[in-house]
N, C-alpha and C positions, 0 to 999 in steps of 0.2 A: 770261235763259236759261230761266226758268220757262215763259214763253209759248211758246218754241220747243219745249220738252220736251212741253208739253201738246198742241200741234198735231201733233207727230210721233206721240205716243201715241194720239191720237184717230184719226189717219190709219191707223196700223197696225191698230188695233182694228177698224176698219170696212172695211178692204180685204183683210185676210188671213182667209179663211173659217174655217180650222181653229184659229185662235188661242184660241177659247173652250175648246178641249179642254186647253189648257196651264194653265188657271186652276184647277186642282184644289185643293180645300181639305181633302182627305182627311187630310193630315198634321195639320191643325189639329183635326179631329175626333178622331183617335187621341191626340193630345197632350192635349186637354181630357178625354177619357175616362180617360186614365192619371192625370191629376191628380184627377179626381173619385173614382176608386177609392182613391187614396192618402189623400185628405183628407175624404171623405164621412163624415158623422157628427160631425165637429168643429164646434163652434159658430161659429167665425170663418169657416169655409168657406161657410156658408150666408148669404151677404150680399155687401156691397161689397168686402170684403177678398178673397173668393173670386174676384170678377171681376178684381181687380188681379193676383192670383196667376196667373191664366190669361193675361191680356192683356199684362202688362208685359214678361215675358221676350222674346217674339218682337219686340215693338215696340222694346225696348231694343237688341236685336241689329241691327235695321235701322238704328236711329239711330246706333249705333257705326260701322257700315259707311259710312253716309252722311257722318259726320263725318270718317272716315279718308280716304275717296276725294276727290280734288280734280280739277279740270280736266275733261278729256273723260271720264275713268273715272267721276267722280261724276255727270256729266251722263247718261251711258249707264245708270248704275245707277238714277237717278231715272226715266228713261223706262221702263226695264224694270219697275220697281215699279208705275208708273202703268198700264202695259199689263196687268200681272198683276191689279191690283185693280179695273180698269175692268170693268164687267159684273156678274156674271161671264159671262153670255151676252149676245149682241148683241141689243139691243132692237129695232132695225129688222128684223132677220131673223126674230125670233120673231113680231113683229106681221105681217110679210108672209107667213110660212108659215101662220099661223092664217087669214088672209084668203083665201089660195089654197085652203086646205082647205075653207073655207066656199063658195067659188065652185064647187068641184068637187062640193059636196053630200056630202062625206065627213065625217060628224059624229064618227066615232071618231078620225080623224086630227086634226080640229079640237080635240077635247077634249085630245088629247095635246099639241098645240102650245100650247093654253091653259094646260096644266100648266107647260110650260116658261116661258111668259110670266109667269105669276103666282108661280111658284116653289113651288107646293104642289099637292096632289091636288085635282081638281075633279070633282064628280059631275054637273054640268049645264052647259049653255051659259049664258054670262052675257048679260044684256041689254046693249044698246049703251052705255047710260049707265054701267053697272058696268064695262064694258071700258075705256071712255075714261078714267074715273077711275082705274082700276087702272094704265093706261099712265103716267099722270102720277105716281102713287105709285112705280112701278117706276123711272121716270127719276130720281127722287131717290136711290133706293138704288143704281142702276147707274151713273149719270153724275155728277150734281151733288154728291152727298155726298163721293165720293172726290175730285172736282175741287177743291172748296173747301178741304178739309183738306190736300190736296197743296200747293195754292197758299200756305197759311198755314205749314205745318210740313214741307213736302217729303215724301220717301218715308215717313218715320215717321208723318206725319199720315194719309196714304192708307191705310197698313196698319192704323192704329188704327181708323179708321172701318169698314173692311171686316171686321176681326175682331170688333169689337163688334156689327156688323150680323149676322154669322153666329151669334155666341153668343146674340143676342136671339131667334133662332128656337126656342130652348128644346128641347123633346123632339125636334124635327126634327134637332137636332145631338147632343144627349145624351138617351138614352131615359129615364134616371133622374135628370135634372137637379133639384137641390133647388129648391123653389118660390121661396124668398127670393132665391136666386142668380139665378134667371130674372127675377124682378121687378126687382131692382136693375140687371140688364143692360138690361132694357127701358127703365128710367128713364134710364140713361146714354145709350143709343142715341137716345132722344127728345131729350135735351139736345144731342147732337151733330148730330142731323138738323134740329132746329128752325131754327137760323140759315140752314141750307141751304134749307129750305122757304121762309123769308121772302125770301131773295134770288132764288130761282127764281120765286116769285109776282111779285115786283117786275119781274123780267125779262119775264115774260109780260105784265104790265100795260103796260110800255113798248113792247113789240113787237106788242101786239094792241089790245084795247079797254080802255083804262085804267079808265074808269068801271065797266064791267061786272065787271072783275076785282076791283076794290076793294070794290064792293057785295057780291059773292059772299063775299069774305073776311070782311067785317064781319058778314054774315048767318050765316056758319058759326060765328064767335066767339060771336054772340048765342045761337045754338041750342045750342052746347056748354056755355054757362053759365059760362065763365071769361073772364079778361081776354085782351087781345090779345097780351100778353107771356108767357102761359102756354106752357111748352116742350112743346107738343103739335103735331107736324108733320102731323096728320091732315087739315088744310085743303087740302093740295096737290091731292088728287084732286077734291074738289068744286069748287074754284076753277078748276082746269084744265078741268073739264067746262063750267063757265060761260063760260070763254074760248072754247071750241070753239063753244058755242051762239051766242055773240055774233058770232063770225066767220061762222057760217052765216047769220045774219040780215043781216050786212053784205054778203055776197057772193051772196045769192040772186038778185039781178038780173043778176049778171055770169057766173055759172056754175051748172051743175046741182049743187045741194046735196041732192038728194032720194035719192041712192043709199043702199043699206043700209050701206055701209062708208065713206061720205064722212067722217063725223065721226071715225072711227078714223084714217083717213089724215090728216085735218086735225090731229088731236092730235100726230102725229109731225112734221108741218110746223111747228106752233107750238113744239114742244120744240126743234127745230133752230134756230128763231128765238131762243128764250131762250138756247140755248147760244152762239149768235153774239153776243148781248148780253154775256154773261159774258166771252167772249174779247175783245170790243171794250174792255170796262172793264179787263181785264187788260193789254191792249196800251197803254191810256192810262197806267196805273200804271207799266208798263215804260218807256215813253217819258219820263215825268216823272222816273223814277229815273236814266235815262241823262243827261238834261239837267241834273239836279241834281248 
């Protein structure tokens, strides 16, 4: 049932234009602000316990509903939660809107769409390398992170990843967020995102140029100065960029790869390939479960 729920949620998220408007997290901002006003200044609030106080109640509520509902109702609840936590904006539409603005020569509109794509204010146009890397980073936050934790722990897992990701934005969510609270949230988000990043990169390797992807991953680890198992998901962007560049080299004799936006569009193609790899693996596990 997990595979069917995932397919339905992805189809709904990418076919219904206005669905992103339903994914508001203003309630979470107000909720976190209220807790911050209530507990700010207390020693235990400024750290991991503060993160737990914010995150556990909504996740527990979702988990209880998930445990209570069975059959079709439970299935529908899971789909609804996955649709809600997917995104929050549509990555394909954000990329396409940005490219269309560039094609029109409308720099102001392009910067506006770039803001939506990156999730924060931007003061300048990004280079193509920066944009391609950012698209892969965004795919982890918008698609793959929610998907992995949904597959592992259902609706509660998807909500956990999304709320931790939102809280890790720090002052973008809470204007006076305690520094230690933010630091611990970022560490927790990194721990949740790291296995996602590993599986996303492996899917890219399988579906594109395996050697190029693995070389880029090892090079990033060497430059970062820590081990391969360090829970830092920052390699997704650089490795994704290397995968796109490798694809460009492989296809230069078959199609025109010289256009100014070719690599950006290629990045989206590769992300959909990686997503298909994930769904294929999920289908295999589902089939094994049925046969077992």
